[in-house]
C-alpha positions in Angstrom: -22.4 11.5 16.8 -21.7 8.4 15.2 -24.2 6.2 13.4 -25.6 2.8 14.9 -27.0 0.4 12.5 -28.6 -2.9 13.4 -28.2 -5.5 11.1 -31.9 -6.7 11.7 -33.1 -3.3 11.1 -34.5 -3.0 7.7 -32.7 -0.9 5.3 -29.0 -2.3 6.7 -28.3 -4.1 3.6 -28.4 -1.1 1.6 -26.8 0.8 4.2 -24.1 -1.5 4.6 -23.6 -1.3 0.7 -23.1 2.4 1.2 -20.0 1.3 2.9 -18.5 -1.3 0.9 -18.6 1.0 -2.0 -16.7 3.9 -0.3 -13.2 2.9 -2.3 -15.2 3.0 -5.6 -17.0 6.0 -4.9 -14.1 7.9 -3.6 -12.0 7.2 -6.9 -14.7 7.7 -9.4 -15.0 11.4 -7.6 -11.6 12.1 -7.7 -10.5 11.2 -11.5 -11.7 13.9 -13.3 -9.4 16.2 -11.2 -6.5 14.0 -11.4 -6.5 12.9 -15.2 -6.0 16.4 -16.3 -3.3 16.6 -13.9 -1.3 13.4 -15.3 -1.7 14.7 -18.6 0.1 17.9 -18.0 3.1 16.2 -16.4 3.2 13.7 -19.3 3.1 16.1 -22.0 3.8 19.5 -21.0 7.0 17.9 -18.6 9.0 20.3 -15.6 6.9 23.4 -16.7 3.3 21.5 -15.8 5.2 20.6 -12.8 6.5 23.6 -11.3 3.0 25.2 -12.0 1.3 22.5 -10.1 3.2 22.6 -6.9 3.0 26.2 -7.0 -0.8 25.7 -7.2 -1.2 23.0 -4.9 1.9 23.5 -2.3 1.8 27.4 -2.1 5.6 28.0 -3.2 6.9 28.9 -6.7 9.7 26.8 -7.7 11.4 28.4 -10.7 13.4 25.1 -11.6 14.4 21.4 -11.1 16.8 22.1 -8.3 14.2 24.1 -6.4 12.6 21.1 -6.2 15.7 18.9 -4.4 15.8 18.4 -0.8 19.2 17.7 -0.5 21.5 15.0 1.6 22.5 18.0 3.8 19.1 19.3 5.0 18.4 15.8 6.1 21.6 15.1 8.2 21.0 18.3 9.8 17.6 17.3 10.6 18.6 14.2 12.2 21.4 15.8 14.0 19.2 17.9 15.6 16.8 15.3 17.0 16.6 14.6 20.3 18.2 11.6 21.9 14.3 10.2 22.8 13.4 10.7 19.1 16.8 9.3 17.2 16.3 6.2 20.0 12.6 5.6 18.6 13.1 6.0 15.3 16.4 3.2 15.4 14.1 1.1 17.0 11.5 1.3 14.5 14.0 1.1 11.7 15.3 -2.0 13.1 12.4 -3.9 13.7 10.6 -3.5 10.3 14.4 -4.2 8.7 14.4 -7.7 10.5 10.8 -8.4 9.9 11.3 -7.6 5.9 14.5 -9.5 5.6 12.5 -12.8 6.6 10.4 -12.0 3.7 12.9 -11.7 0.6 12.7 -15.0 -1.1 15.8 -16.8 -2.7 16.1 -18.4 -6.3 15.6 -21.9 -6.6 16.2 -24.6 -9.3 15.1 -28.2 -9.7 15.5 -31.2 -12.0 13.1 -33.2 -13.4 13.4 -37.3 -14.3 14.7 -36.3 -17.2 17.8 -33.8 -16.0 16.1 -30.5 -17.5 16.2 -27.8 -15.2 13.2 -25.8 -13.9 13.0 -23.0 -11.6 12.3 -19.1 -10.9 14.9 -16.3 -10.6 14.4 -13.4 -8.2 15.5 -9.8 -9.1 14.9 -6.5 -7.8 13.2 -3.9 -9.6 15.7 -1.0 -11.2 13.8 2.2 -10.0 11.5 2.5 -7.3 9.4 5.7 -6.6 8.1 6.1 -2.7 5.6 8.5 -1.9 5.7 9.7 1.3 2.5 11.8 2.6 3.5 15.2 4.3 0.0 17.3 3.4 -2.0 17.3 6.4 1.0 15.8 8.5 4.3 14.2 7.8 5.1 10.8 8.6 8.4 9.5 9.1 7.2 6.0 9.7 6.1 5.9 6.1 9.6 6.6 4.9 10.7 3.6 7.1 7.7 1.2 5.9 8.3 2.1 2.4 12.0 2.4 2.1 13.5 -0.5 4.0 11.5 -3.2 2.0 13.1 -1.7 -1.3 16.4 -1.5 0.3 16.3 -5.2 1.5 15.1 -6.4 -1.7 18.5 -4.4 -3.5 16.8 -1.7 -5.4 19.2 0.3 -7.3 17.4 3.8 -7.3 15.3 5.1 -4.9 13.3 8.3 -5.5 11.2 9.9 -3.0 8.2 12.5 -3.7 6.7 14.2 -0.8 4.9 17.3 -0.3 6.0 20.4 1.3 3.6 22.9 2.0 5.0 26.5 1.8 8.3 25.1 1.0 8.4 23.4 4.6 9.7 19.7 4.5 9.2 18.3 8.1 12.5 17.9 9.7 11.4 14.2 11.1 10.7 13.0 7.8 14.1 14.4 6.6 15.5 12.5 9.6 14.0 9.4 8.8 15.3 9.4 4.8 18.6 10.0 6.5 18.6 6.8 8.8 17.7 5.0 5.3 20.2 6.5 3.1 18.2 7.7 0.4 19.3 10.9 -1.3 17.1 11.6 -4.4 14.1 13.2 -2.9 12.0 15.8 -4.1 9.6 18.1 -3.2 6.2 17.0 -5.2 2.8 15.8 -3.7 -0.4 14.8 -4.8 -1.0 13.1 -8.3 1.7 15.1 -9.4 4.3 12.9 -8.0 2.6 10.3 -9.4 2.6 11.4 -13.0 6.5 12.1 -12.5 7.1 8.5 -11.2 5.1 7.0 -14.1 6.1 9.1 -17.0 9.6 10.7 -16.0 10.4 14.4 -16.5 11.3 16.0 -20.0 12.3 19.5 -20.2 11.8 21.3 -23.7 11.9 17.9 -25.2 15.2 16.6 -23.0 14.4 13.8 -20.4 15.5 14.9 -17.4 14.3 12.1 -14.8 13.4 8.8 -15.9 10.5 7.0 -15.0 10.5 4.4 -12.3 9.4 0.7 -12.5 7.3 0.7 -9.4 5.3 3.1 -7.3 4.6 2.3 -3.7 3.4 4.4 -0.2 0.0 5.7 1.2 -1.6 8.6 0.2 -5.0 10.5 -0.2 -7.9 9.9 -2.7 -6.2 11.9 -5.5 -3.1 9.9 -4.8 -4.6 6.5 -4.8 -6.6 7.5 -8.1 -3.6 8.4 -9.7 -2.0 5.2 -8.9 -4.7 3.5 -10.6 -4.6 5.4 -13.7 -1.1 4.8 -14.2 -1.1 1.4 -13.8 0.2 -0.5 -16.4 2.5 2.2 -17.3 4.2 1.5 -14.1 3.9 -1.4 -11.7 2.2 -0.2 -8.2 2.0 -1.8 -4.9 -1.8 -1.4 -4.2 -4.6 1.2 -4.2 -4.4 2.6 -1.0 -6.7 5.3 -0.5 -7.9 7.1 3.1 -7.0 5.0 6.2 -10.2 2.8 7.8 -10.2 0.4 10.6 -12.6 -2.1 11.7 -13.1 -3.7 15.1 -15.1 -6.9 16.0 -15.6 -6.9 19.7 -17.8 -8.8 22.2 -19.4 -7.5 25.7 -15.6 -8.1 27.2 -13.8 -5.2 25.1 -13.0 -2.4 27.1 -15.0 0.3 25.6 -12.0 3.0 25.9 -9.6 0.8 23.8 -12.2 0.4 21.0 -12.8 4.3 21.5 -9.1 5.2 21.2 -8.8 2.9 18.2 -11.4 4.1 16.3 -9.9 8.1 16.4 -6.5 6.4 15.9 -7.4 6.3 12.2 -10.2 9.3 12.4 -7.5 12.1 13.0 -5.9 10.9 10.0 -8.4 12.1 7.2 -12.0 13.7 7.2 -12.3 10.6 4.5 -11.1 8.0 7.0 -13.3 5.3 8.3 -13.8 3.8 11.5 -16.3 0.8 12.3 -17.0 -1.1 15.3 -18.8 -4.4 14.4 -20.1 -6.0 18.1 -22.6 -8.4 19.3 -23.3 -6.1 22.6 -25.6 -3.0 22.3 -24.4 -1.9 25.6 -21.0 -1.9 24.5 -22.1 0.2 21.5 -23.6 2.4 24.0 -20.5 3.1 25.7 -18.1 3.2 22.8 -20.6 5.9 21.4 -20.4 7.8 24.4 -16.7 7.4 24.8 -16.3 8.9 21.4 -18.5 12.0 22.4 -15.9 12.2 25.4 -13.1 12.0 23.3 -13.5 13.9 20.4 -13.7 17.8 21.9 -9.9 17.0 23.1 -8.1 15.8 20.1 -5.9 18.3 18.6 -7.2 17.2 15.3 -10.9 17.3 16.6 -12.4 19.0 13.4 -10.8 16.3 11.1 -11.5 13.2 13.6 -15.0 14.7 14.2 -15.9 15.1 10.4 -14.5 11.5 9.9 -16.6 9.8 12.7 -20.0 11.5 11.6 -19.5 10.9 7.9 -17.3 7.9 7.6 -18.0 5.9 10.8 -20.3 3.4 12.2 -21.2 1.0 15.0 -23.0 -2.3 13.9 -24.8 -4.3 16.0 -24.4 -8.0 15.4 -26.4 -11.4 16.0 -23.2 -13.4 17.0 -19.3 -13.3 16.3 -20.0 -15.4 12.9 -22.0 -12.6 11.3 -19.6 -9.6 12.2 -16.6 -12.0 10.8 -18.9 -12.4 7.5 -19.6 -9.0 7.3 -15.9 -7.7 7.5 -14.9 -10.3 4.9 -17.1 -8.4 2.7 -15.6 -5.3 3.8 -12.1 -6.4 3.5 -10.8 -4.0 5.6 -7.5 -2.5 5.8 -6.8 -2.9 9.7 -8.8 -5.3 11.5 -8.7 -5.7 15.2 -10.2 -8.6 17.0 -11.4 -7.9 20.7 -12.9 -11.0 22.1 -11.6 -14.2 23.7 -9.8 -16.8 22.0 -9.1 -14.6 18.9 -6.7 -16.8 17.8 -9.7 -19.7 17.4 -11.1 -17.2 15.0 -8.2 -16.5 12.6 -9.1 -19.1 10.1 -12.3 -17.2 9.6 -10.7 -14.2 8.2 -10.2 -14.4 4.8 -9.9 -10.4 3.9 -7.9 -7.8 5.7 -4.7 -6.1 5.3 -3.1 -6.6 8.5 -5.1 -8.4 11.8 -4.6 -7.0 15.0 -5.4 -9.6 18.1 -6.5 -9.1 21.6 -6.5 -6.1 23.8 -2.7 -5.7 24.4 -2.3 -4.9 20.5 -3.8 -1.7 19.3 -3.6 -0.8 15.5 -1.1 2.1 16.2 1.5 -0.2 17.5 1.7 -1.5 13.9 1.9 1.8 12.3 5.1 2.3 14.0 7.2 -0.4 15.1 5.7 -4.1 15.4 7.8 -4.9 12.3 5.1 -5.8 9.4 4.5 -3.2 6.9 1.8 0.1 7.7 1.3 0.6 4.1 -1.9 -1.5 3.6 -4.7 -2.1 0.9 -8.0 -0.1 1.6 -11.3 0.6 0.1 -12.0 -3.6 -0.1 -9.3 -4.0 -2.2 -7.3 -6.1 0.6 -9.5 -9.0 -1.3 -6.8 -8.9 -4.0 -3.9 -6.9 -3.0 -1.5 -7.6 -0.1 0.5 -5.3 2.6 3.6 -3.6 1.0 6.6 -6.1 1.3 9.8 -6.8 -0.3 8.1 -8.7 -3.0 6.9 -5.4 -3.8 10.3 -4.3 -5.6 11.2 -7.8 -6.9 10.3 -9.8 -10.1 10.3 -13.5 -11.2 11.6 -15.0 -14.2 11.0 -18.2 -15.0 14.0 -20.4 -15.9 13.9 -23.7 -18.2 16.8 -25.4 -19.3 15.9 -29.0 -21.4 18.3 -31.6 -21.3 18.4 -33.9 -24.8 16.8 -36.7 -22.9 14.0 -34.1 -21.7 12.9 -32.7 -25.2 13.0 -36.2 -26.8 10.4 -37.1 -24.3 8.3 -34.3 -24.4 8.4 -33.3 -28.0 5.4 -35.2 -29.3 3.0 -34.4 -27.0 3.9 -30.6 -27.0 3.9 -30.7 -30.6 0.2 -32.0 -30.8 -0.9 -29.4 -28.4 0.7 -27.0 -30.9 -0.8 -28.6 -33.6 -3.8 -28.6 -32.4 -4.1 -24.5 -31.6 -3.1 -24.4 -35.6 0.5 -23.1 -34.6 2.7 -25.3 -37.0 6.0 -23.1 -36.2 5.7 -23.9 -33.0 5.3 -27.3 -33.5 8.2 -27.6 -35.8 10.2 -25.7 -33.8 10.3 -28.5 -31.1 10.4 -31.4 -33.2 13.4 -29.8 -34.8 15.5 -30.4 -31.5 14.5 -34.3 -31.1 16.9 -36.9 -32.3 18.4 -36.3 -35.9 15.8 -36.3 -38.6 12.9 -36.4 -36.0 11.4 -33.1 -37.2 11.0 -34.7 -40.8 9.2 -37.3 -39.2 5.1 -37.4 -38.6 
């Protein structure tokens, strides 16, 4: 059911390299499909968008108004929730909000020995586009995880796009949007939504929706590919493709815990990746058997089975250090450490979107209400991307204010550097501000 690999066996290096290439291959395969869709949105505007929604989501909007999800719909969905669901959503909101509030950085200023002032100013972006998945399943948790950091940052306009197959909008998703106070919501999914965010929308030569500054939110491989293609036209949070989990475990770990945690990612998507790195052959066998036992009982058994068979693996390592080294190469979205004294190994973990330590910390608790963001880099991009955060929706401006004493003290070395680079106007611009007539002296 699930492939088992030994690091000592011949051919392991090639097999593991195929796992490392997962993200690149996915994006490359999707690019030929996604690029024409983006070009249609950019050049044809609303006409192309309406046609794409009809093609992919199974309903036929006639105009932009048909794509709008109203505040009334969101409020009604919230009011119809049972008290248990409302309580769970509000607990999640409060914990996520509290965590992200601690992330927000403050502007700062400092002065040097000459009385010149240096610093950084933090300001929010003006417009954010949040992509909320809604194809195979609807995720109210993704609403909270994307909207709350933007709200904490102070973003002025927040626009949400989410697919609504056959025109149906999941009421839990709408309720979460109501809790967050989001009012600008559209029934648009996939690469089409990313195109709208990146290029705005026009109808008969008139702009009817401006582009955003930053796009955030997870999605399938087509969404991830679209975000990669529009980066530069607009900022993005990261490349967040199909979900993935890596677990490092020794013989002390509970095989039932591990099997459940692997399946928690496998049920997301046929392209999700679930990997176990273990030092124990016995544990590997127990986990494989437990997976075979549990898979048929899952409501999304077909999806999870395809994921486990095609994208899952158990890798038997000689020791924990080898497992950690392989995981650092993998740079997984989620990494669980299921062995004693996991905290002592934490400095050795170099690349992971989120790290879960100990038997009582399943990845799923992080998906909903632990507090840290569940929108995480995938496909190895955790080597250079970070989790979605308040910083995603903020930008820094450097502040420089020189005093007369400061310019007098530093003008000559600055002018010399400019002269070395052949930029005479730079040199004279600095010297002009020194004590009277200094700009006419050599």
